[in-house]
C-alpha positions as CSV (number, residue, x, y, z in Angstrom):
1,M,-25.9,-1.3,-1.2
2,R,-25.0,2.6,-1.5
3,I,-21.2,2.5,-0.7
4,L,-19.1,5.8,-0.4
5,L,-15.7,5.0,-1.0
6,V,-13.1,7.4,0.4
7,N,-9.2,7.9,-0.7
8,K,-6.9,10.9,-0.8
9,F,-6.0,10.5,-4.7
10,Y,-8.9,9.3,-7.6
11,Y,-6.3,7.9,-10.2
12,P,-3.7,5.0,-10.4
13,R,-1.0,6.8,-8.3
14,G,-0.2,3.8,-6.0
15,G,-1.6,0.8,-4.2
16,D,-4.0,2.2,-2.5
17,C,-5.4,4.3,-5.2
18,I,-5.8,1.3,-7.7
19,Y,-6.9,-1.0,-5.1
20,T,-9.6,2.0,-4.8
21,I,-10.5,1.7,-8.4
22,N,-10.7,-1.6,-8.6
23,L,-13.1,-1.6,-5.7
24,E,-15.0,0.5,-7.1
25,S,-15.5,-1.3,-10.2
26,L,-16.1,-4.9,-8.4
27,L,-19.0,-3.7,-6.6
28,K,-20.6,-1.5,-9.8
29,K,-20.5,-4.9,-11.5
30,H,-22.4,-6.6,-8.9
31,G,-24.7,-3.9,-9.0
32,H,-24.4,-1.9,-5.8
33,E,-24.6,2.1,-6.2
34,T,-21.0,3.9,-5.5
35,A,-19.8,7.0,-5.0
36,I,-16.2,8.4,-4.4
37,F,-14.8,11.2,-1.9
38,A,-11.4,12.3,-2.4
39,M,-9.2,15.4,-2.8
40,D,-9.6,17.6,-5.9
41,Y,-5.9,17.0,-8.0
42,H,-6.0,17.0,-11.6
43,R,-5.0,14.0,-12.1
44,N,-8.3,12.5,-10.9
45,I,-10.5,10.5,-12.8
46,E,-13.9,12.4,-14.1
47,T,-16.7,11.7,-12.0
48,P,-19.5,13.6,-11.2
49,W,-18.7,13.3,-7.6
50,K,-16.2,15.8,-7.9
51,K,-18.1,19.0,-6.9
52,Y,-17.5,17.3,-3.7
53,F,-14.2,17.0,-3.5
54,P,-12.3,19.3,-1.2
55,S,-9.3,21.3,-2.7
56,E,-5.6,20.4,-3.3
57,V,-3.1,21.0,-0.3
58,R,0.4,20.7,-1.0
59,F,2.7,20.3,2.1
60,H,5.8,23.0,1.2
61,M,6.0,26.4,2.0
62,G,3.4,28.8,0.1
63,L,0.8,30.6,0.9
64,K,-1.3,28.1,1.6
65,I,0.7,26.4,4.4
66,I,-1.4,27.2,7.0
67,D,-4.4,25.2,5.5
68,S,-1.9,22.4,4.4
69,M,-1.0,22.1,8.3
70,L,-4.7,22.2,9.4
71,R,-5.9,19.5,6.7
72,P,-4.9,16.5,9.0
73,F,-7.2,17.8,11.8
74,G,-10.4,18.1,10.1
75,T,-11.0,21.7,8.0
76,K,-14.3,23.1,7.7
77,E,-14.0,22.6,4.2
78,V,-13.6,18.8,4.1
79,K,-16.5,18.6,6.9
80,D,-18.8,20.5,4.8
81,K,-18.4,18.8,1.6
82,F,-18.5,15.2,3.3
83,N,-21.5,15.8,4.8
84,A,-23.1,17.5,1.6
85,I,-21.9,14.2,0.2
86,L,-23.5,12.1,2.8
87,D,-26.8,14.3,2.3
88,E,-27.0,13.1,-1.5
89,F,-25.7,9.8,-1.4
90,H,-27.0,8.7,1.9
91,P,-24.6,5.4,1.7
92,D,-25.3,2.5,3.7
93,V,-21.3,1.8,3.9
94,V,-18.3,4.4,4.2
95,H,-15.2,2.4,2.9
96,L,-12.4,4.3,3.7
97,N,-8.8,3.9,2.3
98,N,-5.6,6.1,2.4
99,I,-7.3,9.3,4.3
100,H,-4.3,10.9,6.8
101,S,-3.4,14.4,5.8
102,Q,-5.0,15.3,3.1
103,L,-8.6,14.6,3.7
104,S,-8.0,13.3,7.5
105,P,-10.4,10.9,9.8
106,I,-12.9,13.2,10.6
107,V,-14.9,11.6,7.7
108,A,-15.0,8.4,9.9
109,E,-16.4,10.5,12.6
110,L,-19.0,12.3,10.8
111,A,-20.1,8.8,9.1
112,H,-20.4,7.1,12.6
113,Q,-22.6,10.2,14.1
114,R,-24.9,9.6,11.3
115,G,-25.1,5.5,12.4
116,I,-23.3,4.8,8.9
117,K,-21.1,1.6,9.2
118,V,-17.4,2.7,8.6
119,V,-14.9,-0.1,7.3
120,W,-11.4,0.8,6.5
121,T,-8.6,-0.9,4.5
122,L,-5.6,-0.3,5.8
123,H,-2.6,0.5,3.5
124,D,0.1,1.5,5.7
125,Y,0.6,2.1,9.3
126,K,-0.5,5.4,9.8
127,L,-2.6,4.6,12.7
128,L,0.1,3.2,14.7
129,C,3.1,5.3,13.8
130,P,3.1,9.1,12.8
131,R,5.2,8.7,10.1
132,Y,3.1,5.7,8.6
133,D,6.2,3.4,7.4
134,C,7.7,2.1,10.9
135,M,11.1,3.6,9.6
136,R,13.4,6.0,11.0
137,N,16.0,8.4,9.0
138,D,18.6,6.0,9.2
139,G,16.3,3.0,7.3
140,A,16.1,1.4,10.6
141,S,12.9,-0.5,11.1
142,C,10.9,1.1,14.4
143,D,8.0,0.0,16.6
144,D,8.6,3.2,19.5
145,C,5.2,4.6,18.7
146,F,3.1,1.5,19.8
147,A,4.8,-1.3,21.2
148,N,6.4,-0.3,24.6
149,H,2.9,-0.8,26.5
150,N,4.8,0.8,30.0
151,F,4.1,4.0,28.5
152,S,0.7,6.1,27.8
153,E,-0.1,6.4,23.9
154,K,0.9,9.8,24.2
155,K,4.3,9.4,25.8
156,Q,5.0,6.8,22.9
157,K,4.0,9.1,20.2
158,R,6.6,11.5,21.2
159,N,9.0,9.7,19.6
160,V,8.3,11.2,16.4
161,L,9.6,14.4,17.8
162,K,12.7,13.0,19.6
163,N,13.7,11.3,16.0
164,K,12.7,14.3,14.1
165,C,10.8,11.0,12.0
166,M,9.3,13.2,9.2
167,K,11.3,14.8,6.6
168,N,14.0,15.2,9.6
169,S,12.2,18.2,10.2
170,Y,11.0,19.6,13.6
171,L,8.3,21.1,12.3
172,A,6.5,18.7,10.2
173,S,7.5,16.0,13.1
174,Y,5.4,18.2,15.5
175,I,2.4,18.2,13.0
176,A,2.6,14.6,12.9
177,Y,2.8,14.3,16.8
178,K,-0.3,16.5,17.1
179,E,-2.1,14.6,14.3
180,A,-1.4,11.2,16.1
181,L,-2.9,12.7,19.4
182,T,-5.8,14.4,17.6
183,W,-6.6,10.9,16.2
184,N,-5.7,8.3,19.1
185,R,-6.6,5.0,19.0
186,E,-9.5,5.3,21.2
187,R,-10.9,8.0,18.8
188,L,-10.4,6.1,15.7
189,E,-11.6,2.7,17.1
190,N,-15.0,4.2,18.5
191,N,-15.9,5.7,14.7
192,T,-14.6,2.4,13.0
193,D,-16.4,-0.8,12.5
194,A,-13.9,-3.0,10.7
195,Y,-10.3,-2.8,9.8
196,I,-9.4,-4.6,6.7
197,C,-5.9,-5.5,7.5
198,P,-4.3,-6.9,3.9
199,S,-1.8,-9.2,5.8
200,H,-1.4,-11.0,9.1
201,F,1.5,-9.2,9.8
202,M,-0.4,-5.9,9.5
203,A,-3.1,-7.6,11.8
204,A,-0.7,-8.4,14.2
205,R,1.0,-5.3,14.7
206,M,-2.4,-3.2,15.1
207,K,-3.1,-5.9,17.7
208,E,0.4,-5.0,19.1
209,G,-0.5,-1.4,19.2
210,G,-3.9,-1.9,21.3
211,F,-6.6,-2.0,18.5
212,K,-9.3,-4.7,19.4
213,S,-8.7,-8.0,17.9
214,E,-12.3,-8.3,16.7
215,K,-12.2,-5.8,14.8
216,L,-9.2,-6.3,12.7
217,H,-9.7,-8.4,9.8
218,A,-6.8,-9.8,8.0
219,H,-7.7,-10.8,4.3
220,T,-5.0,-10.2,1.2
221,N,-5.5,-7.5,-1.5
222,F,-7.1,-8.8,-4.9
223,I,-7.2,-8.2,-8.4
224,N,-8.8,-8.6,-11.7
225,V,-7.3,-12.1,-12.6
226,D,-8.8,-11.9,-16.2
227,K,-6.2,-9.3,-17.3
228,C,-3.2,-12.0,-16.3
229,C,-4.4,-14.3,-19.1
230,V,-1.4,-16.1,-20.1
231,N,-1.6,-18.7,-22.9
232,D,2.4,-19.0,-23.2
233,F,4.4,-19.9,-19.8
234,S,8.1,-20.4,-21.3
235,K,10.9,-18.2,-19.8
236,E,13.2,-16.3,-20.9
237,N,16.7,-15.6,-19.4
238,Y,16.1,-12.9,-17.1
239,Y,14.5,-11.6,-14.2
240,C,12.7,-8.3,-13.1
241,Y,11.9,-5.5,-10.1
242,V,8.6,-3.6,-10.5
243,G,8.0,-0.9,-8.3
244,R,9.1,2.3,-6.8
245,L,12.5,3.5,-7.0
246,S,13.3,4.5,-3.0
247,K,15.0,3.8,-0.2
248,E,12.6,1.8,1.8
249,K,12.0,-0.6,-1.2
250,G,15.8,-2.0,-1.1
251,I,16.6,-1.0,-4.7
252,K,20.0,0.2,-3.9
253,T,20.4,-3.3,-2.2
254,M,19.1,-5.2,-5.3
255,I,21.5,-3.0,-7.4
256,E,24.8,-4.1,-6.2
257,A,23.3,-7.7,-5.9
258,A,22.8,-7.7,-9.1
259,N,25.9,-6.0,-10.2
260,Q,27.6,-9.0,-8.6
261,L,26.1,-11.3,-11.4
262,P,25.8,-11.9,-15.2
263,Y,22.3,-12.3,-15.4
264,K,20.1,-9.6,-17.1
265,L,18.1,-7.5,-15.0
266,Y,15.0,-4.9,-16.3
267,V,14.4,-2.5,-13.7
268,I,10.4,-1.2,-13.9
269,G,9.4,1.9,-12.2
270,K,10.6,5.5,-11.5
271,G,11.4,6.9,-8.1
272,P,13.8,9.5,-6.2
273,M,16.8,6.9,-6.2
274,Y,17.0,6.9,-10.1
275,Q,19.8,8.9,-10.5
276,D,21.8,7.0,-7.8
277,I,21.1,3.9,-8.8
278,T,21.9,4.2,-12.3
279,Q,25.3,5.7,-11.6
280,I,26.5,2.4,-10.2
281,A,24.2,-0.2,-12.2
282,K,26.4,-2.0,-14.4
283,K,25.4,-2.6,-18.5
284,H,23.5,-5.6,-18.0
285,I,20.8,-4.0,-15.9
286,E,18.1,-2.2,-17.9
287,F,16.0,0.7,-16.6
288,L,12.5,0.7,-18.6
289,G,10.5,3.9,-16.3
290,Q,6.9,3.4,-16.0
291,L,5.1,1.3,-18.0
292,N,1.6,0.8,-19.2
293,W,0.2,-2.9,-18.1
294,E,0.0,-4.2,-21.2
295,E,4.0,-3.2,-21.5
296,L,4.4,-4.8,-18.2
297,K,2.7,-8.0,-18.6
298,E,4.7,-8.8,-21.3
299,I,7.8,-8.4,-19.5
300,E,7.1,-9.7,-16.0
301,Q,5.2,-13.0,-17.6
302,K,8.4,-13.9,-19.8
303,A,10.8,-13.4,-16.8
304,K,12.0,-15.7,-14.7
305,F,11.0,-14.5,-11.7
306,T,10.5,-11.1,-10.2
307,V,12.5,-9.6,-7.2
308,L,11.1,-7.8,-4.3
309,P,14.0,-6.6,-2.0
310,S,12.0,-4.1,0.4
311,E,13.4,-3.0,3.3
312,W,10.6,-1.8,5.1
313,Y,7.5,-3.7,6.6
314,E,6.0,-4.3,2.8
315,N,2.0,-4.7,3.7
316,N,0.6,-7.0,0.7
317,P,2.5,-5.9,-2.5
318,L,0.4,-5.7,-5.9
319,S,3.6,-6.6,-7.5
320,V,3.8,-9.7,-6.0
321,I,-0.3,-11.2,-6.6
322,E,0.1,-9.6,-10.3
323,S,3.6,-11.6,-10.8
324,E,2.3,-14.7,-9.6
325,C,-1.2,-14.4,-11.4
326,L,0.9,-14.1,-14.4
327,G,2.7,-17.5,-13.4
328,T,5.8,-15.7,-12.6
329,P,7.7,-16.9,-9.3
330,V,8.8,-14.3,-6.4
331,L,11.9,-13.6,-4.6
332,G,10.7,-11.6,-1.8
333,A,12.5,-10.3,1.3
334,R,11.4,-12.1,4.5
335,I,9.9,-8.7,6.4
336,G,6.5,-7.7,6.5
337,G,3.5,-9.1,4.7
338,I,5.9,-10.9,2.1
339,P,6.6,-13.8,3.4
340,E,3.0,-14.9,3.5
341,L,2.5,-14.4,0.1
342,I,5.6,-16.8,-1.1
343,K,5.7,-20.7,-0.2
344,E,9.4,-21.6,-0.4
345,G,10.3,-23.4,-3.8
346,V,6.2,-23.3,-4.9
347,N,5.6,-20.0,-5.7
348,G,9.4,-18.4,-5.5
349,M,11.7,-18.0,-2.3
350,T,12.6,-15.5,0.0
351,F,16.2,-13.8,1.5
352,E,17.2,-11.9,4.6
353,S,16.1,-8.6,3.8
354,G,19.2,-6.0,3.1
355,N,21.6,-9.0,3.4
356,I,23.1,-8.3,-0.1
357,Q,25.2,-11.9,-0.4
358,D,21.9,-13.7,0.4
359,L,19.8,-11.8,-2.3
360,V,23.1,-12.7,-4.6
361,S,22.9,-16.7,-3.6
362,K,19.2,-16.8,-4.3
363,I,19.5,-15.2,-7.4
364,E,21.5,-17.9,-8.5
365,V,19.3,-20.5,-7.5
366,M,15.9,-18.7,-9.2
367,M,17.8,-18.4,-12.2
368,H,18.0,-22.6,-12.5
369,K,15.6,-23.5,-10.7
370,P,12.7,-25.5,-12.3
371,F,8.7,-24.0,-11.4
372,D,5.4,-25.2,-12.5
373,Y,4.8,-21.7,-13.9
374,E,1.2,-22.5,-15.0
375,Q,0.3,-23.8,-11.5
376,I,1.8,-20.4,-9.6
377,S,-0.9,-18.7,-12.1
378,K,-3.6,-21.3,-11.5
379,N,-3.4,-21.3,-7.5
380,A,-2.8,-17.6,-7.4
381,K,-5.5,-16.6,-9.6
382,A,-7.9,-18.5,-7.2
383,I,-6.4,-16.9,-4.0
384,Y,-6.5,-13.2,-5.2
385,S,-9.9,-13.2,-7.6
386,D,-12.4,-10.0,-7.2
387,E,-15.1,-13.0,-6.7
388,E,-13.4,-14.7,-3.9
389,Y,-12.9,-10.8,-2.2
390,Y,-16.2,-9.7,-2.9
391,Q,-17.8,-12.5,-1.0
392,F,-15.8,-11.4,2.0
393,L,-16.4,-8.1,1.5
394,M,-20.2,-8.3,1.5
395,N,-20.3,-10.7,4.8
396,L,-18.0,-8.0,6.4
397,Y,-20.7,-4.8,5.2
398,K,-23.4,-6.9,6.3
């Protein structure tokens, strides 16, 4: 088959990008032809398809701000270049990932008009929430834009204006509002054959938002499990966090909990809250910054457990999958799709999201609770293997 993969960036920037890159490798391994469509960006992986990438847009004040504001609605440049890559590559399937804002769902419409099957892996809640994360500026969870069926979709989406959800800016919120109306549920569904929801939680939210259940396919993400080969399952006396240092990840809650305990904590990652949390963290908490896979693997596989303290509707976090494949149990917040990945007492535990004292007590338990680490790894590799995912994908494509 010939599959055109579409994502706004084409380098390992975040989970959506890593998924796209891994999916490309998986499809090539099985003999399929692939092409890439992304925004032109200086950190992108080199590819001969770069000639079709639309120019970079930046959403801040400058000479090209008008171009940036128009991009979410489907500009001439995006349409011309996407049509050009369709003309050359002739895909059987267009597989979409994270496309809003920098590319726009116009690509789904263009592919559908040619009779090409469109499959869309959802990495956030953008099709339901104009802000994408179902959160308000104060950090509270919110479903006002899709869950109240007493109001029309248009009226529900006005909440993004009412609450100035986008960066607390009326202008940014207005653009998000108009984008949501332009790419409404009916238009999106008419141009998409199947949505892959990486968690049952996301599938339920999409159904709640009015999307047809027959187009929703819940299936966990995958990784190349071979990279998680572990020969020694012994553990050392520390735990770790892997991820972005940002408010929605619950990083401040985790630091405040860790401060109350004597156990060593390694924090791996970077983000906007780095300065704030390093100022309040005690000396037994060590910040390691961004690490490459081999460095990360060495620390994570020796940890007693990893902690994921998210305070937003986390979908299907790669950090949990990788940790379990390495044989390291996970202490995760009970929110979004996280509980689906954790079997209490078997491959980890859960705690109430945002509850510092519950997190403190569960860290204490996890530091002393024995787990069958080798069995955790074996079970995870069977669930999250790329070969298992490949079979699911081929059934969906065909």
